[in-house]
C-alpha positions as CSV (number, residue, x, y, z in Angstrom):
1,M,69.9,199.9,-209.0
2,D,66.9,199.7,-211.3
3,A,68.3,202.6,-213.4
4,V,71.6,200.7,-213.9
5,I,69.7,197.6,-215.0
6,A,67.6,199.7,-217.4
7,V,70.7,201.2,-219.0
8,I,72.4,197.8,-219.4
9,A,69.2,196.4,-221.0
10,L,69.0,199.4,-223.3
11,L,72.7,199.0,-224.4
12,F,72.1,195.3,-225.0
13,V,69.1,196.0,-227.2
14,L,71.1,198.7,-229.1
15,F,74.0,196.3,-229.7
16,V,71.6,193.6,-230.9
17,V,69.9,196.0,-233.3
18,L,73.2,197.3,-234.7
19,G,74.4,193.7,-235.1
20,V,71.2,192.7,-237.0
21,Y,71.5,195.8,-239.2
22,A,75.2,195.1,-240.0
23,T,74.3,191.5,-240.8
24,V,71.5,192.5,-243.1
25,K,73.8,195.0,-244.9
26,V,76.5,192.4,-245.3
27,V,74.1,189.8,-246.5
28,G,72.5,192.3,-248.9
29,A,75.9,193.3,-250.3
30,A,76.9,189.7,-250.7
31,K,73.6,188.9,-252.4
32,R,73.9,191.8,-254.8
33,G,77.5,190.7,-255.6
34,V,76.3,187.2,-256.3
35,D,73.4,188.4,-258.4
36,R,75.7,190.7,-260.3
37,T,78.1,187.8,-261.0
38,I,75.3,185.5,-262.1
39,T,73.9,188.3,-264.4
40,Q,77.3,188.9,-265.9
41,A,77.8,185.2,-266.4
42,R,74.4,184.7,-267.9
43,R,75.0,187.7,-270.2
44,T,78.4,186.3,-271.3
45,V,76.9,182.9,-272.0
46,E,74.0,184.4,-274.0
47,D,76.4,186.6,-276.0
48,H,78.5,183.7,-276.9
49,T,75.5,181.7,-277.9
50,L,74.2,184.5,-280.1
51,R,77.6,184.8,-281.7
52,A,77.7,181.1,-282.4
53,K,74.2,181.2,-283.9
54,S,75.1,184.1,-286.2
55,F,77.9,182.1,-287.6
56,T,76.3,178.6,-287.8
57,Q,72.7,179.4,-288.7
58,I,71.7,180.7,-292.1
59,G,68.7,182.6,-293.3
60,P,66.4,184.7,-291.1
61,A,67.3,182.9,-287.8
62,G,71.0,183.7,-288.2
63,E,70.2,187.3,-289.1
64,I,68.0,187.7,-286.0
65,A,70.9,186.4,-283.9
66,Q,73.2,189.0,-285.4
67,L,70.6,191.8,-284.8
68,R,70.3,190.8,-281.1
69,L,74.1,190.7,-280.7
70,K,74.6,194.1,-282.3
71,L,71.7,195.6,-280.2
72,R,73.0,194.2,-276.9
73,T,76.6,195.2,-277.6
74,S,75.7,198.8,-278.5
75,M,73.3,199.3,-275.6
76,R,75.7,197.9,-273.1
77,A,78.6,200.0,-274.3
78,T,76.5,203.2,-274.2
79,Q,75.2,202.4,-270.7
80,E,78.8,201.9,-269.4
81,A,80.0,205.1,-271.0
82,L,77.2,207.2,-269.6
83,G,77.4,205.6,-266.2
84,A,81.1,206.4,-266.0
85,G,80.8,209.9,-267.4
86,V,77.9,211.0,-265.2
87,L,80.1,210.5,-262.1
88,E,82.5,213.2,-263.4
89,D,80.1,215.4,-265.4
90,E,76.7,216.0,-263.9
91,S,75.5,217.6,-267.2
92,L,75.2,214.0,-268.6
93,K,72.2,213.3,-266.4
94,E,69.9,214.4,-269.2
95,S,71.7,212.2,-271.6
96,L,71.3,209.3,-269.2
97,G,67.6,210.0,-268.9
98,L,67.3,209.8,-272.7
99,F,69.2,206.6,-272.7
100,E,66.8,205.1,-270.2
101,R,63.9,205.9,-272.5
102,L,65.8,204.4,-275.4
103,S,66.5,201.3,-273.3
104,V,62.8,200.6,-272.9
105,H,62.5,200.3,-276.7
106,G,65.7,198.3,-276.8
107,H,64.6,195.7,-274.2
108,E,61.2,195.4,-276.0
109,L,62.9,194.7,-279.3
110,D,65.3,192.2,-277.7
111,R,62.4,190.3,-276.2
112,E,60.6,190.2,-279.6
113,L,63.7,189.0,-281.4
114,R,64.2,186.3,-278.7
115,R,60.7,185.0,-279.3
116,L,61.2,185.0,-283.1
117,E,64.4,182.9,-282.7
118,S,62.2,179.8,-282.2
119,E,59.6,180.8,-284.8
120,P,58.9,177.7,-287.0
121,D,57.2,179.7,-289.8
122,R,60.2,180.9,-291.8
123,T,58.0,182.7,-294.3
124,T,56.4,184.9,-291.7
125,L,59.8,185.5,-290.1
126,A,61.3,186.6,-293.4
127,A,58.4,189.0,-294.0
128,R,58.8,190.7,-290.6
129,L,62.6,190.8,-290.8
130,P,62.9,194.1,-292.7
131,G,60.9,196.0,-290.1
132,L,62.9,194.4,-287.3
133,R,66.1,195.3,-289.0
134,D,65.0,198.9,-289.4
135,R,64.0,199.2,-285.7
136,T,67.3,197.7,-284.6
137,E,69.4,200.0,-286.8
138,R,67.5,203.1,-285.5
139,I,68.1,202.1,-281.8
140,I,71.7,201.3,-282.4
141,K,72.3,204.6,-284.3
142,S,70.7,206.6,-281.4
143,A,72.8,204.6,-278.8
144,D,76.0,205.1,-280.7
145,S,75.3,208.8,-281.1
146,L,74.9,209.2,-277.3
147,R,78.0,207.2,-276.6
148,W,80.3,209.0,-279.1
149,A,79.0,212.4,-278.0
150,T,79.8,211.5,-274.4
151,R,83.3,210.3,-275.3
152,D,84.0,213.4,-277.5
153,R,82.9,215.6,-274.6
154,A,85.3,213.9,-272.2
155,H,88.1,214.1,-274.7
156,R,87.5,217.8,-275.3
157,F,87.7,218.5,-271.6
158,A,90.8,216.4,-271.4
159,D,92.4,218.3,-274.3
160,D,91.5,221.7,-272.8
161,D,93.0,220.7,-269.5
162,L,96.1,219.4,-271.2
163,D,96.6,222.6,-273.2
164,S,96.2,224.7,-270.1
165,L,98.6,222.4,-268.2
166,S,101.2,222.6,-271.0
167,T,101.1,226.4,-271.1
168,Q,101.6,226.5,-267.3
169,I,104.5,224.1,-267.6
170,D,106.2,226.1,-270.4
171,V,105.9,229.3,-268.2
172,E,107.3,227.5,-265.2
173,A,110.1,226.0,-267.3
174,G,111.0,229.4,-268.6
175,A,111.1,230.8,-265.1
176,L,113.4,228.0,-263.9
177,R,115.8,228.8,-266.8
178,H,115.9,232.5,-266.1
179,W,119.7,232.5,-266.4
180,T,119.5,231.7,-270.1
181,T,117.6,234.8,-271.0
182,T,119.9,237.7,-272.0
183,E,118.7,241.0,-270.5
184,P,119.5,244.1,-272.5
185,T,122.3,246.2,-270.9
186,A,121.3,249.7,-269.9
187,T,123.2,252.3,-272.0
188,T,123.7,255.8,-270.7
189,P,122.3,258.3,-273.3
190,S,124.8,260.7,-274.7
191,P,124.3,264.4,-273.9
192,P,122.5,266.4,-276.6
193,W,124.4,268.6,-278.9
194,P,123.9,272.3,-278.2
195,E,122.4,274.4,-280.8
196,A,124.1,277.4,-282.2
197,Q,122.2,280.5,-281.1
198,R,122.7,284.0,-282.5
199,A,121.4,287.0,-280.7
200,E,121.9,290.7,-280.8
201,G,125.1,291.8,-279.1
202,A,126.1,288.2,-278.7
203,S,129.3,286.7,-280.1
204,T,129.2,284.4,-283.1
205,Q,130.7,281.6,-281.1
206,Q,128.7,278.4,-280.7
207,T,127.5,277.6,-277.2
208,W,129.1,274.4,-275.8
209,P,128.9,272.6,-272.4
210,E,130.4,273.9,-269.2
211,T,133.8,272.6,-270.0
212,S,134.0,274.7,-273.2
213,R,132.9,277.7,-271.3
214,A,135.6,277.3,-268.6
215,R,138.3,276.9,-271.3
216,A,137.1,280.0,-273.1
217,A,137.2,282.0,-269.8
218,E,140.9,281.0,-269.2
219,E,142.0,282.1,-272.7
220,P,142.5,285.9,-273.3
221,D,140.4,287.7,-275.8
222,R,141.9,287.8,-279.2
223,P,141.1,290.2,-282.0
224,A,139.4,288.8,-285.0
225,I,142.3,289.9,-287.4
226,T,145.9,290.2,-286.2
227,P,147.6,293.5,-287.4
228,P,150.7,293.1,-289.5
229,G,154.0,293.7,-287.9
230,P,156.9,295.9,-289.2
231,R,158.6,294.5,-292.2
232,P,162.3,293.8,-291.8
233,T,164.9,295.8,-293.8
234,Y,168.0,294.3,-295.4
235,P,171.3,296.1,-296.3
236,W,171.2,295.2,-300.0
237,Q,167.9,297.0,-300.5
238,K,168.1,300.5,-302.0
239,K,167.0,303.5,-300.2
240,A,163.6,304.5,-301.3
241,R,163.5,307.7,-303.3
242,P,160.6,310.2,-303.4
243,E,158.5,309.9,-306.5
244,S,158.3,313.7,-307.2
245,T,161.8,314.7,-308.3
246,T,162.6,317.3,-310.7
């Protein structure tokens, strides 16, 4: 009886632990989803604010807003491209590591630009603007290089796969239309012509196939030249006289 109670108590504790774990997982997933939604909403609002500042403000403040907008757009696009590509191509992990290092410089520059947006000293802001512009362009150029290299690699793999698939489809289509291909008819080769052979004691006739030999055996041997027959005599011819008459 005590063993049964212990087993029931153990199962109860196990079910409670599993329920708590499932609840924590669900709450954590929901919290992450909410945080992600809030982050995306905050990012969207900030991007629209920077876009509005870049159009409405003039001078160094408007240019700083443009630099922040360009930097955030380029870095976000590169992050999404690498994140999607590394799931299909593990060789992009090194590129993703380089982007993480580049992101450190990008976040540092974005924070600095954000602080300078509210800088009241316009002279100091204008003096520092060329250096900030150069740093922003360098980071954007590196991010764009990684992003386009990733896309070109994906397109190259897709083109290679498409070429291979097209070749296989052409071969299969040709096999399915096998009745359209005209096969060459097999022709029986004609027998070779016999060569005329001349040997000692042999006849001058040319050697032919077996049919010619059989025909020659059936025919009797003929002399090469037929002797002349007796000439006919007619009554009106004179009787021949001897030549030696006296």
